[in-house]
FIKOLZA-55659 format. One record per residue: z negated, x, y negated of N, C-alpha, C, CB in turn; residue number from 1. Coordinates in nm, 4 decimals. Atoms other than C-alpha are relative to their C-alpha. Glycine has a CB too. Example, Ala and Ser with C-alpha at 12.3 -4.5 7.8 and 13.67 -1.06 7.14 Angstrom:
<recs>
<rec n_up="0.0000" n_east="0.0890" n_north="0.1190" ca_up="-0.7800" ca_east="1.2300" ca_north="0.4500" c_up="0.0000" c_east="0.0900" c_north="-0.1200" cb_up="-0.1246" cb_east="-0.0992" cb_north="-0.0027" resi="1"/>
<rec n_up="0.0060" n_east="-0.0820" n_north="0.1190" ca_up="-0.7140" ca_east="1.3670" ca_north="0.1060" c_up="-0.0730" c_east="-0.0770" c_north="-0.1090" cb_up="0.1415" cb_east="0.0414" cb_north="-0.0462" resi="2"/>
</recs>
This chain:
<recs>
<rec n_up="-0.0398" n_east="-0.0201" n_north="-0.1499" ca_up="-3.6909" ca_east="-3.1260" ca_north="-20.8223" c_up="0.0588" c_east="0.1579" c_north="-0.0272" cb_up="0.1318" cb_east="-0.1316" cb_north="0.0701" resi="1"/>
<rec n_up="-0.0833" n_east="-0.1418" n_north="-0.0296" ca_up="-3.5988" ca_east="-2.7598" ca_north="-20.7119" c_up="0.1179" c_east="0.0248" c_north="-0.0115" cb_up="-0.0027" cb_east="0.0412" cb_north="0.1084" resi="2"/>
<rec n_up="-0.1459" n_east="-0.0165" n_north="-0.0508" ca_up="-3.2472" ca_east="-2.6518" ca_north="-20.7298" c_up="0.0176" c_east="0.1302" c_north="0.0946" cb_up="0.1028" cb_east="0.0143" cb_north="-0.1313" resi="3"/>
<rec n_up="0.0089" n_east="-0.0958" n_north="-0.1027" ca_up="-3.1690" ca_east="-2.4535" ca_north="-20.4288" c_up="0.1382" c_east="0.0161" c_north="0.0129" cb_up="-0.0775" cb_east="-0.0376" cb_north="0.1294" resi="4"/>
<rec n_up="-0.1545" n_east="-0.0178" n_north="-0.0662" ca_up="-2.8479" ca_east="-2.3088" ca_north="-20.2692" c_up="-0.0153" c_east="0.0734" c_north="0.1332" cb_up="0.1104" cb_east="0.0962" cb_north="-0.1021" resi="5"/>
<rec n_up="-0.0039" n_east="0.0071" n_north="-0.1914" ca_up="-2.7382" ca_east="-2.2956" ca_north="-19.9056" c_up="0.0800" c_east="0.1548" c_north="-0.0043" cb_up="0.1314" cb_east="-0.1770" cb_north="0.1043" resi="6"/>
<rec n_up="-0.0541" n_east="-0.1164" n_north="-0.0026" ca_up="-2.5475" ca_east="-2.0224" ca_north="-19.7738" c_up="0.1966" c_east="-0.0108" c_north="-0.0276" cb_up="-0.0571" cb_east="0.0604" cb_north="0.1531" resi="7"/>
<rec n_up="-0.1515" n_east="0.0089" n_north="0.0620" ca_up="-2.2111" ca_east="-2.1872" ca_north="-19.8337" c_up="0.0513" c_east="0.0094" c_north="-0.1795" cb_up="0.0455" cb_east="-0.1501" cb_north="0.0509" resi="8"/>
<rec n_up="0.0222" n_east="-0.0299" n_north="0.1488" ca_up="-2.2924" ca_east="-2.1358" ca_north="-20.2092" c_up="0.0219" c_east="0.1571" c_north="-0.0264" cb_up="-0.1562" cb_east="-0.0455" cb_north="-0.0459" resi="9"/>
<rec n_up="-0.0084" n_east="-0.1709" n_north="0.0135" ca_up="-2.2848" ca_east="-1.7365" ca_north="-20.1553" c_up="0.1482" c_east="0.0381" c_north="0.0888" cb_up="-0.1666" cb_east="0.0925" cb_north="0.0900" resi="10"/>
<rec n_up="-0.0905" n_east="-0.0186" n_north="-0.0339" ca_up="-1.9699" ca_east="-1.7555" ca_north="-19.9800" c_up="0.1140" c_east="0.0923" c_north="-0.1098" cb_up="0.0200" cb_east="-0.1197" cb_north="0.0425" resi="11"/>
<rec n_up="-0.1022" n_east="-0.0980" n_north="0.1006" ca_up="-1.7407" ca_east="-1.4636" ca_north="-20.1246" c_up="-0.0897" c_east="0.1040" c_north="-0.1330" cb_up="0.1215" cb_east="-0.1324" cb_north="-0.0986" resi="12"/>
<rec n_up="0.0736" n_east="-0.0916" n_north="0.1058" ca_up="-2.0579" ca_east="-1.3255" ca_north="-20.3178" c_up="-0.0660" c_east="0.1355" c_north="0.0775" cb_up="-0.1310" cb_east="-0.0950" cb_north="-0.0791" resi="13"/>
<rec n_up="0.0814" n_east="-0.1261" n_north="-0.0812" ca_up="-2.1800" ca_east="-0.9481" ca_north="-20.2207" c_up="-0.1214" c_east="0.0184" c_north="-0.0622" cb_up="0.0738" cb_east="0.1487" cb_north="-0.0008" resi="14"/>
<rec n_up="0.1711" n_east="-0.0163" n_north="0.0513" ca_up="-2.5657" ca_east="-0.9319" ca_north="-20.2042" c_up="-0.0107" c_east="0.1447" c_north="0.0066" cb_up="-0.1351" cb_east="-0.0786" cb_north="0.1106" resi="15"/>
<rec n_up="0.0629" n_east="0.0500" n_north="0.1258" ca_up="-2.7585" ca_east="-0.8172" ca_north="-20.3960" c_up="0.0763" c_east="0.0115" c_north="-0.1083" cb_up="-0.1170" cb_east="0.0609" cb_north="-0.0309" resi="16"/>
<rec n_up="-0.1082" n_east="-0.0018" n_north="0.0889" ca_up="-2.5755" ca_east="-0.9332" ca_north="-20.6926" c_up="-0.0949" c_east="-0.0411" c_north="-0.1556" cb_up="0.1357" cb_east="-0.1242" cb_north="0.0586" resi="17"/>
<rec n_up="0.0857" n_east="0.0616" n_north="0.1433" ca_up="-2.6617" ca_east="-0.9936" ca_north="-21.0888" c_up="0.0996" c_east="-0.0964" c_north="-0.0855" cb_up="-0.0527" cb_east="0.1429" cb_north="-0.1191" resi="18"/>
<rec n_up="-0.1254" n_east="0.0726" n_north="0.0482" ca_up="-2.3612" ca_east="-1.2118" ca_north="-21.1289" c_up="-0.0498" c_east="-0.1433" c_north="-0.1031" cb_up="0.0948" cb_east="-0.0531" cb_north="0.1541" resi="19"/>
<rec n_up="0.0576" n_east="0.0948" n_north="0.0450" ca_up="-2.4321" ca_east="-1.5178" ca_north="-21.3912" c_up="0.0323" c_east="-0.1302" c_north="0.0824" cb_up="0.0294" cb_east="-0.0026" cb_north="-0.1316" resi="20"/>
<rec n_up="-0.0115" n_east="0.1529" n_north="-0.0671" ca_up="-2.4944" ca_east="-1.8749" ca_north="-21.2870" c_up="0.0908" c_east="-0.0864" c_north="-0.1021" cb_up="-0.1673" cb_east="-0.0825" cb_north="0.0181" resi="21"/>
<rec n_up="-0.1041" n_east="0.0935" n_north="0.0830" ca_up="-2.1932" ca_east="-2.0828" ca_north="-21.3939" c_up="0.0017" c_east="-0.1520" c_north="0.0989" cb_up="0.1855" cb_east="0.0898" cb_north="-0.0093" resi="22"/>
<rec n_up="0.0056" n_east="0.1092" n_north="-0.0568" ca_up="-2.2192" ca_east="-2.4592" ca_north="-21.3302" c_up="0.0681" c_east="-0.1181" c_north="-0.0774" cb_up="-0.1284" cb_east="-0.0182" cb_north="0.0270" resi="23"/>
<rec n_up="-0.0786" n_east="0.1117" n_north="0.0453" ca_up="-2.0646" ca_east="-2.8220" ca_north="-21.3964" c_up="-0.1286" c_east="-0.0810" c_north="-0.0368" cb_up="0.1117" cb_east="-0.0705" cb_north="0.1150" resi="24"/>
<rec n_up="0.1097" n_east="0.1003" n_north="0.0625" ca_up="-2.2970" ca_east="-3.0797" ca_north="-21.5947" c_up="0.0703" c_east="-0.1035" c_north="-0.0706" cb_up="-0.1039" cb_east="0.0698" cb_north="-0.1046" resi="25"/>
<rec n_up="-0.0549" n_east="0.0893" n_north="0.0963" ca_up="-2.2274" ca_east="-3.3910" ca_north="-21.7495" c_up="-0.0783" c_east="-0.0054" c_north="-0.1316" cb_up="0.0082" cb_east="-0.1338" cb_north="0.0589" resi="26"/>
<rec n_up="0.0519" n_east="-0.0164" n_north="0.1417" ca_up="-2.3195" ca_east="-3.3780" ca_north="-22.1242" c_up="0.0873" c_east="-0.1201" c_north="-0.0663" cb_up="0.0288" cb_east="0.1664" cb_north="-0.0726" resi="27"/>
<rec n_up="-0.0317" n_east="0.1576" n_north="0.0314" ca_up="-2.3120" ca_east="-3.7561" ca_north="-22.2619" c_up="0.1137" c_east="-0.0157" c_north="0.1122" cb_up="0.0625" cb_east="-0.0395" cb_north="-0.1800" resi="28"/>
<rec n_up="-0.0740" n_east="0.0604" n_north="-0.0880" ca_up="-2.0196" ca_east="-3.8924" ca_north="-22.1130" c_up="0.1036" c_east="0.1188" c_north="0.0687" cb_up="0.0712" cb_east="-0.1221" cb_north="-0.0749" resi="29"/>
<rec n_up="-0.0950" n_east="-0.0878" n_north="-0.0306" ca_up="-1.8202" ca_east="-3.5684" ca_north="-22.0591" c_up="-0.0438" c_east="0.0709" c_north="0.1068" cb_up="0.0357" cb_east="0.0785" cb_north="-0.1020" resi="30"/>
<rec n_up="0.0144" n_east="-0.0752" n_north="-0.0930" ca_up="-1.8021" ca_east="-3.3693" ca_north="-21.7465" c_up="0.0494" c_east="0.1554" c_north="-0.0429" cb_up="0.0681" cb_east="-0.0644" cb_north="0.1107" resi="31"/>
<rec n_up="-0.0175" n_east="-0.1489" n_north="0.0522" ca_up="-1.8041" ca_east="-2.9794" ca_north="-21.8812" c_up="-0.0418" c_east="0.0866" c_north="0.1420" cb_up="-0.1170" cb_east="0.0396" cb_north="-0.1515" resi="32"/>
<rec n_up="0.0215" n_east="-0.0955" n_north="-0.1000" ca_up="-1.7315" ca_east="-2.7263" ca_north="-21.6496" c_up="-0.0255" c_east="0.1506" c_north="-0.0387" cb_up="0.1109" cb_east="-0.0075" cb_north="0.0822" resi="33"/>
<rec n_up="0.0043" n_east="-0.1420" n_north="0.0147" ca_up="-1.7803" ca_east="-2.3432" ca_north="-21.6422" c_up="-0.1207" c_east="-0.0125" c_north="-0.1252" cb_up="0.1676" cb_east="0.0801" cb_north="-0.0409" resi="34"/>
<rec n_up="0.0943" n_east="-0.0125" n_north="0.1143" ca_up="-2.1334" ca_east="-2.3761" ca_north="-21.8254" c_up="-0.0806" c_east="0.0984" c_north="0.0552" cb_up="-0.0795" cb_east="-0.1301" cb_north="-0.0465" resi="35"/>
<rec n_up="0.0862" n_east="-0.0949" n_north="-0.0583" ca_up="-2.3160" ca_east="-2.0524" ca_north="-21.8035" c_up="-0.1517" c_east="-0.0364" c_north="-0.0333" cb_up="0.0392" cb_east="0.1420" cb_north="-0.0511" resi="36"/>
<rec n_up="0.1270" n_east="0.0433" n_north="-0.0006" ca_up="-2.6778" ca_east="-2.0694" ca_north="-21.7272" c_up="-0.0412" c_east="0.1554" c_north="-0.0680" cb_up="-0.0665" cb_east="-0.0581" cb_north="0.1625" resi="37"/>
<rec n_up="0.0611" n_east="-0.1327" n_north="0.0654" ca_up="-2.8416" ca_east="-1.7769" ca_north="-21.9206" c_up="-0.1965" c_east="-0.0190" c_north="-0.0071" cb_up="0.0842" cb_east="0.0133" cb_north="-0.1920" resi="38"/>
<rec n_up="0.1586" n_east="0.0263" n_north="-0.0324" ca_up="-3.2314" ca_east="-1.8055" ca_north="-21.8281" c_up="-0.0916" c_east="0.1222" c_north="-0.1173" cb_up="-0.0355" cb_east="0.0447" cb_north="0.2089" resi="39"/>
<rec n_up="0.0802" n_east="-0.0768" n_north="0.1049" ca_up="-3.3160" ca_east="-1.5130" ca_north="-22.1120" c_up="0.0502" c_east="-0.0107" c_north="-0.1209" cb_up="-0.0121" cb_east="0.1367" cb_north="0.0233" resi="40"/>
<rec n_up="-0.0464" n_east="0.0476" n_north="0.1769" ca_up="-3.1238" ca_east="-1.6947" ca_north="-22.4137" c_up="-0.1095" c_east="-0.1044" c_north="-0.0517" cb_up="0.1789" cb_east="-0.0976" cb_north="-0.0139" resi="41"/>
<rec n_up="0.1155" n_east="0.1007" n_north="0.0563" ca_up="-3.3545" ca_east="-1.8424" ca_north="-22.6650" c_up="0.0637" c_east="-0.1382" c_north="-0.0371" cb_up="-0.0764" cb_east="0.0634" cb_north="-0.1425" resi="42"/>
<rec n_up="-0.0253" n_east="0.1427" n_north="0.0721" ca_up="-3.1392" ca_east="-2.1223" ca_north="-22.7599" c_up="0.1476" c_east="-0.0648" c_north="0.1000" cb_up="0.0451" cb_east="0.0308" cb_north="-0.2083" resi="43"/>
<rec n_up="-0.1068" n_east="0.0616" n_north="-0.0606" ca_up="-2.8870" ca_east="-2.3560" ca_north="-22.6152" c_up="0.0889" c_east="-0.0223" c_north="-0.0992" cb_up="-0.0309" cb_east="-0.1161" cb_north="0.0701" resi="44"/>
<rec n_up="-0.1225" n_east="-0.0305" n_north="0.0781" ca_up="-2.5129" ca_east="-2.3066" ca_north="-22.7272" c_up="0.0998" c_east="-0.1013" c_north="0.0146" cb_up="0.0593" cb_east="0.1280" cb_north="0.0379" resi="45"/>
<rec n_up="-0.1177" n_east="0.0994" n_north="-0.0477" ca_up="-2.2201" ca_east="-2.5752" ca_north="-22.7799" c_up="0.0922" c_east="0.0526" c_north="-0.1023" cb_up="-0.0276" cb_east="-0.1808" cb_north="-0.0070" resi="46"/>
<rec n_up="-0.0767" n_east="-0.0204" n_north="0.1070" ca_up="-1.9236" ca_east="-2.4716" ca_north="-22.9143" c_up="0.0967" c_east="-0.1022" c_north="-0.0761" cb_up="0.0642" cb_east="0.0930" cb_north="0.0376" resi="47"/>
<rec n_up="-0.0909" n_east="0.0935" n_north="0.1121" ca_up="-1.7078" ca_east="-2.6319" ca_north="-23.1651" c_up="0.1093" c_east="-0.0762" c_north="0.0828" cb_up="0.0874" cb_east="0.1033" cb_north="-0.1276" resi="48"/>
<rec n_up="-0.0877" n_east="0.1222" n_north="-0.0753" ca_up="-1.4515" ca_east="-2.7294" ca_north="-22.9294" c_up="-0.0362" c_east="-0.0585" c_north="0.0878" cb_up="0.1064" cb_east="0.0231" cb_north="0.0509" resi="49"/>
<rec n_up="0.0411" n_east="0.0935" n_north="-0.1280" ca_up="-1.6573" ca_east="-2.8608" ca_north="-22.6563" c_up="-0.0442" c_east="-0.1219" c_north="-0.0933" cb_up="-0.1413" cb_east="0.0681" cb_north="0.1181" resi="50"/>
<rec n_up="0.0413" n_east="0.1248" n_north="0.0712" ca_up="-1.8315" ca_east="-3.0828" ca_north="-22.9377" c_up="0.0986" c_east="-0.0741" c_north="-0.0221" cb_up="-0.0622" cb_east="0.0155" cb_north="-0.1181" resi="51"/>
<rec n_up="-0.1126" n_east="0.0916" n_north="0.0273" ca_up="-1.5054" ca_east="-3.1821" ca_north="-23.0694" c_up="0.0592" c_east="-0.0916" c_north="0.1310" cb_up="0.1165" cb_east="0.0929" cb_north="-0.0580" resi="52"/>
<rec n_up="-0.0142" n_east="0.0523" n_north="-0.0952" ca_up="-1.4401" ca_east="-3.2944" ca_north="-22.7183" c_up="-0.0642" c_east="-0.1194" c_north="0.0312" cb_up="-0.0140" cb_east="0.0731" cb_north="0.0667" resi="53"/>
<rec n_up="0.0863" n_east="0.1206" n_north="-0.0440" ca_up="-1.7208" ca_east="-3.5120" ca_north="-22.6820" c_up="0.0132" c_east="-0.1153" c_north="-0.1343" cb_up="-0.1802" cb_east="0.0581" cb_north="0.0303" resi="54"/>
<rec n_up="-0.0397" n_east="0.1175" n_north="0.1404" ca_up="-1.5984" ca_east="-3.7180" ca_north="-23.0385" c_up="-0.0880" c_east="-0.0304" c_north="-0.0280" cb_up="0.0759" cb_east="-0.1289" cb_north="0.0027" resi="55"/>
<rec n_up="0.1476" n_east="0.0563" n_north="0.0600" ca_up="-1.9443" ca_east="-3.7492" ca_north="-23.1671" c_up="0.0572" c_east="0.0326" c_north="-0.1437" cb_up="-0.1733" cb_east="0.0940" cb_north="0.0529" resi="56"/>
<rec n_up="-0.0670" n_east="-0.0422" n_north="0.1294" ca_up="-1.8778" ca_east="-3.7540" ca_north="-23.5663" c_up="-0.0925" c_east="0.0933" c_north="-0.0429" cb_up="0.0284" cb_east="-0.1129" cb_north="-0.1097" resi="57"/>
<rec n_up="0.0268" n_east="-0.1572" n_north="0.0711" ca_up="-1.9718" ca_east="-3.4150" ca_north="-23.7417" c_up="-0.1510" c_east="-0.0548" c_north="-0.0896" cb_up="0.1713" cb_east="0.0703" cb_north="-0.1389" resi="58"/>
<rec n_up="0.1355" n_east="0.0514" n_north="0.0689" ca_up="-2.2378" ca_east="-3.6342" ca_north="-23.9613" c_up="-0.1409" c_east="-0.0206" c_north="0.1096" cb_up="0.0403" cb_east="-0.1612" cb_north="-0.0724" resi="59"/>
<rec n_up="0.0874" n_east="0.0189" n_north="-0.0573" ca_up="-2.4478" ca_east="-3.6637" ca_north="-23.6801" c_up="-0.1161" c_east="0.1237" c_north="0.0443" cb_up="0.0593" cb_east="-0.0615" cb_north="0.0843" resi="60"/>
<rec n_up="0.0614" n_east="-0.1599" n_north="-0.0130" ca_up="-2.5456" ca_east="-3.2651" ca_north="-23.6603" c_up="-0.0873" c_east="-0.0006" c_north="-0.1187" cb_up="0.1230" cb_east="0.1402" cb_north="-0.0100" resi="61"/>
<rec n_up="0.1057" n_east="-0.0084" n_north="0.0766" ca_up="-2.8654" ca_east="-3.1907" ca_north="-23.8348" c_up="0.0207" c_east="0.1468" c_north="-0.0655" cb_up="-0.1337" cb_east="-0.0251" cb_north="0.0833" resi="62"/>
<rec n_up="-0.0243" n_east="-0.1250" n_north="0.0586" ca_up="-2.8444" ca_east="-2.8744" ca_north="-24.0703" c_up="-0.0830" c_east="0.1025" c_north="0.0618" cb_up="-0.0215" cb_east="-0.0040" cb_north="-0.1417" resi="63"/>
<rec n_up="0.0968" n_east="-0.0870" n_north="-0.0540" ca_up="-2.9614" ca_east="-2.5735" ca_north="-23.9379" c_up="0.0246" c_east="0.1172" c_north="-0.1180" cb_up="0.0283" cb_east="0.0448" cb_north="0.1730" resi="64"/>
<rec n_up="-0.0101" n_east="-0.0810" n_north="0.1126" ca_up="-3.0545" ca_east="-2.2858" ca_north="-24.1952" c_up="0.0103" c_east="0.1266" c_north="0.0679" cb_up="-0.1151" cb_east="-0.0117" cb_north="-0.1032" resi="65"/>
<rec n_up="0.0470" n_east="-0.1101" n_north="-0.0435" ca_up="-3.1495" ca_east="-2.0054" ca_north="-23.9717" c_up="0.1155" c_east="0.0460" c_north="0.0953" cb_up="-0.1387" cb_east="-0.0178" cb_north="0.0599" resi="66"/>
<rec n_up="-0.1117" n_east="-0.0372" n_north="-0.0645" ca_up="-2.8880" ca_east="-1.7689" ca_north="-23.8376" c_up="-0.0136" c_east="0.0188" c_north="0.1471" cb_up="0.0459" cb_east="0.1120" cb_north="-0.0580" resi="67"/>
<rec n_up="0.0472" n_east="-0.0738" n_north="-0.1370" ca_up="-2.8368" ca_east="-1.6436" ca_north="-23.4787" c_up="0.0339" c_east="0.1069" c_north="-0.0272" cb_up="0.0519" cb_east="-0.0355" cb_north="0.1364" resi="68"/>
<rec n_up="0.0049" n_east="-0.1751" n_north="0.0220" ca_up="-2.8759" ca_east="-1.2668" ca_north="-23.4450" c_up="0.0581" c_east="0.0516" c_north="0.1456" cb_up="-0.1893" cb_east="0.0748" cb_north="-0.0306" resi="69"/>
<rec n_up="-0.0360" n_east="-0.0507" n_north="-0.1326" ca_up="-2.6868" ca_east="-1.1047" ca_north="-23.1261" c_up="-0.0649" c_east="0.1222" c_north="0.0399" cb_up="0.1382" cb_east="0.0212" cb_north="0.0090" resi="70"/>
<rec n_up="0.0627" n_east="-0.0887" n_north="-0.0545" ca_up="-2.7866" ca_east="-0.8041" ca_north="-22.9527" c_up="0.0408" c_east="0.1327" c_north="-0.0786" cb_up="0.0250" cb_east="-0.0055" cb_north="0.1432" resi="71"/>
<rec n_up="-0.0170" n_east="-0.1202" n_north="0.0843" ca_up="-2.5964" ca_east="-0.5754" ca_north="-23.1855" c_up="-0.0034" c_east="-0.0381" c_north="-0.1329" cb_up="0.1232" cb_east="0.0742" cb_north="0.0254" resi="72"/>
<rec n_up="0.0545" n_east="0.0382" n_north="0.1763" ca_up="-2.7353" ca_east="-0.7375" ca_north="-23.4978" c_up="0.1032" c_east="-0.0640" c_north="-0.0349" cb_up="-0.0289" cb_east="0.1299" cb_north="-0.1246" resi="73"/>
<rec n_up="-0.0724" n_east="0.0601" n_north="0.0547" ca_up="-2.4326" ca_east="-0.9398" ca_north="-23.5476" c_up="-0.0630" c_east="-0.1471" c_north="-0.0153" cb_up="0.1169" cb_east="0.0189" cb_north="0.0613" resi="74"/>
<rec n_up="0.0674" n_east="0.1798" n_north="0.0283" ca_up="-2.5378" ca_east="-1.2933" ca_north="-23.7295" c_up="0.1339" c_east="-0.0948" c_north="-0.0110" cb_up="-0.1065" cb_east="-0.0245" cb_north="-0.1878" resi="75"/>
<rec n_up="-0.0658" n_east="0.1126" n_north="-0.0046" ca_up="-2.3645" ca_east="-1.6208" ca_north="-23.6973" c_up="-0.0599" c_east="-0.1141" c_north="-0.0364" cb_up="0.0428" cb_east="-0.0145" cb_north="0.1053" resi="76"/>
<rec n_up="0.0528" n_east="0.0934" n_north="0.0582" ca_up="-2.4565" ca_east="-1.9144" ca_north="-23.8807" c_up="0.0378" c_east="-0.1435" c_north="0.0756" cb_up="0.0393" cb_east="0.0141" cb_north="-0.1386" resi="77"/>
<rec n_up="-0.0593" n_east="0.1166" n_north="-0.0826" ca_up="-2.4296" ca_east="-2.2590" ca_north="-23.6634" c_up="0.0437" c_east="-0.0899" c_north="-0.0941" cb_up="-0.0971" cb_east="-0.0712" cb_north="0.0991" resi="78"/>
<rec n_up="-0.0536" n_east="0.0951" n_north="0.0736" ca_up="-2.2664" ca_east="-2.5361" ca_north="-23.7966" c_up="-0.0872" c_east="-0.1656" c_north="-0.0178" cb_up="0.1387" cb_east="-0.0074" cb_north="0.0679" resi="79"/>
<rec n_up="0.1085" n_east="0.0967" n_north="-0.0013" ca_up="-2.5712" ca_east="-2.7716" ca_north="-23.6969" c_up="-0.0591" c_east="-0.0045" c_north="0.1471" cb_up="0.0532" cb_east="-0.1450" cb_north="-0.0483" resi="80"/>
<rec n_up="0.0641" n_east="0.0440" n_north="-0.1390" ca_up="-2.7785" ca_east="-2.9161" ca_north="-23.4109" c_up="-0.0004" c_east="-0.1101" c_north="0.0122" cb_up="-0.1223" cb_east="0.0304" cb_north="0.0313" resi="81"/>
<rec n_up="-0.0154" n_east="0.1200" n_north="-0.0826" ca_up="-2.7550" ca_east="-3.1930" ca_north="-23.1824" c_up="-0.0631" c_east="-0.0239" c_north="0.0829" cb_up="0.0893" cb_east="-0.0174" cb_north="0.0483" resi="82"/>
<rec n_up="0.0402" n_east="0.0535" n_north="-0.1283" ca_up="-2.9481" ca_east="-3.3713" ca_north="-22.9201" c_up="0.0622" c_east="-0.0649" c_north="0.0799" cb_up="-0.0801" cb_east="-0.0607" cb_north="-0.0049" resi="83"/>
<rec n_up="-0.1063" n_east="0.0706" n_north="-0.1093" ca_up="-2.7397" ca_east="-3.4482" ca_north="-22.5960" c_up="-0.0780" c_east="-0.0368" c_north="0.0908" cb_up="0.1165" cb_east="0.0856" cb_north="0.0678" resi="84"/>
<rec n_up="0.0525" n_east="0.0216" n_north="-0.1066" ca_up="-2.8111" ca_east="-3.6016" ca_north="-22.3029" c_up="0.0636" c_east="0.0565" c_north="0.1216" cb_up="-0.0138" cb_east="-0.1194" cb_north="0.0041" resi="85"/>
<rec n_up="-0.0558" n_east="-0.0950" n_north="-0.1190" ca_up="-2.7471" ca_east="-3.3697" ca_north="-21.9890" c_up="-0.0426" c_east="-0.0532" c_north="0.1251" cb_up="-0.0513" cb_east="0.1531" cb_north="-0.0063" resi="86"/>
<rec n_up="0.0394" n_east="0.0356" n_north="-0.1383" ca_up="-2.7064" ca_east="-3.4838" ca_north="-21.6338" c_up="0.0544" c_east="0.1197" c_north="0.0898" cb_up="0.0633" cb_east="-0.1494" cb_north="0.0463" resi="87"/>
<rec n_up="-0.0617" n_east="-0.0979" n_north="-0.0950" ca_up="-2.7075" ca_east="-3.2164" ca_north="-21.3440" c_up="-0.0651" c_east="-0.0978" c_north="0.1304" cb_up="-0.0585" cb_east="0.1914" cb_north="-0.0185" resi="88"/>
<rec n_up="0.0057" n_east="0.0277" n_north="-0.1153" ca_up="-2.6537" ca_east="-3.2972" ca_north="-20.9980" c_up="0.0930" c_east="-0.1578" c_north="-0.0025" cb_up="-0.1600" cb_east="0.0071" cb_north="0.0466" resi="89"/>
<rec n_up="-0.0602" n_east="0.1008" n_north="-0.0132" ca_up="-2.5192" ca_east="-3.6234" ca_north="-20.8312" c_up="-0.0601" c_east="-0.1007" c_north="0.0704" cb_up="0.1004" cb_east="0.0265" cb_north="0.0400" resi="90"/>
<rec n_up="0.0984" n_east="0.1245" n_north="-0.0776" ca_up="-2.6878" ca_east="-3.9744" ca_north="-20.7213" c_up="-0.0007" c_east="0.0290" c_north="0.1415" cb_up="0.0602" cb_east="-0.1673" cb_north="-0.0153" resi="91"/>
<rec n_up="0.1728" n_east="0.0280" n_north="0.0828" ca_up="-2.9609" ca_east="-3.9836" ca_north="-20.5843" c_up="-0.0620" c_east="0.1151" c_north="-0.0233" cb_up="-0.1240" cb_east="-0.0847" cb_north="0.0915" resi="92"/>
<rec n_up="0.1119" n_east="-0.1222" n_north="0.0617" ca_up="-3.0346" ca_east="-3.6265" ca_north="-20.6272" c_up="0.0612" c_east="0.0776" c_north="-0.1367" cb_up="-0.0272" cb_east="0.1386" cb_north="0.1330" resi="93"/>
<rec n_up="-0.0540" n_east="-0.0816" n_north="0.1473" ca_up="-2.9857" ca_east="-3.5676" ca_north="-21.0089" c_up="-0.1068" c_east="-0.0078" c_north="-0.1066" cb_up="0.1458" cb_east="-0.0746" cb_north="-0.0744" resi="94"/>
<rec n_up="0.0833" n_east="0.0192" n_north="0.0427" ca_up="-3.1654" ca_east="-3.5703" ca_north="-21.2867" c_up="0.0597" c_east="0.0161" c_north="-0.1832" cb_up="-0.1040" cb_east="0.0842" cb_north="0.0758" resi="95"/>
<rec n_up="-0.0581" n_east="0.0320" n_north="0.1306" ca_up="-3.1108" ca_east="-3.6324" ca_north="-21.6763" c_up="-0.1277" c_east="0.0588" c_north="-0.1002" cb_up="0.0386" cb_east="-0.1812" cb_north="-0.0162" resi="96"/>
<rec n_up="0.0921" n_east="-0.0293" n_north="0.1241" ca_up="-3.2757" ca_east="-3.4647" ca_north="-21.9999" c_up="0.0603" c_east="0.0060" c_north="-0.1046" cb_up="-0.0714" cb_east="0.1131" cb_north="-0.0004" resi="97"/>
<rec n_up="-0.0700" n_east="-0.0269" n_north="0.1061" ca_up="-3.2098" ca_east="-3.4322" ca_north="-22.3346" c_up="-0.0125" c_east="0.1422" c_north="-0.0277" cb_up="-0.0370" cb_east="-0.0807" cb_north="-0.1052" resi="98"/>
<rec n_up="-0.0539" n_east="-0.1604" n_north="0.0464" ca_up="-3.0946" ca_east="-3.0895" ca_north="-22.4737" c_up="0.0058" c_east="-0.0073" c_north="-0.1390" cb_up="0.1593" cb_east="0.0529" cb_north="0.0564" resi="99"/>
<rec n_up="-0.0381" n_east="-0.0558" n_north="0.1563" ca_up="-3.1015" ca_east="-2.9374" ca_north="-22.8672" c_up="0.0693" c_east="0.1003" c_north="0.0581" cb_up="-0.1260" cb_east="0.0535" cb_north="-0.1199" resi="100"/>
<rec n_up="-0.1093" n_east="-0.1247" n_north="-0.0094" ca_up="-2.7901" ca_east="-2.7422" ca_north="-22.8878" c_up="0.0429" c_east="-0.0031" c_north="-0.1260" cb_up="0.1302" cb_east="-0.0102" cb_north="0.1066" resi="101"/>
<rec n_up="-0.0015" n_east="-0.0337" n_north="0.0972" ca_up="-2.7012" ca_east="-2.5461" ca_north="-23.1566" c_up="0.1698" c_east="0.0177" c_north="-0.0030" cb_up="-0.1004" cb_east="0.1057" cb_north="-0.0204" resi="102"/>
<rec n_up="-0.1393" n_east="-0.0548" n_north="0.0077" ca_up="-2.3281" ca_east="-2.5626" ca_north="-23.2575" c_up="0.0602" c_east="0.1151" c_north="-0.0805" cb_up="0.0673" cb_east="-0.0938" cb_north="-0.0351" resi="103"/>
<rec n_up="-0.0527" n_east="-0.0928" n_north="0.0555" ca_up="-2.1303" ca_east="-2.2867" ca_north="-23.3209" c_up="0.1764" c_east="0.0182" c_north="0.0118" cb_up="-0.0778" cb_east="0.1036" cb_north="0.0518" resi="104"/>
</recs>
């Protein structure tokens, strides 16, 4: 189902704009706020602080050998990857998907 925005959502926004989209989603059983949606990104990132709040044991992380490379060429090695349930929206208009996150 399509995600759409109404005039209310544009309150305080100067058009045209190229602002990032920031949403609130339920990841596993935790409501996470200020999630940045970047449609140009090649991976889904979960920061260690957020992972710790999920209280998932670290042994559930799968090893990742490939580093992430930023626009300036800087490299970071993920601590692992994990599949998590993500829910967007509220009943009855919601969707649930499994997403693979790299934890950094």
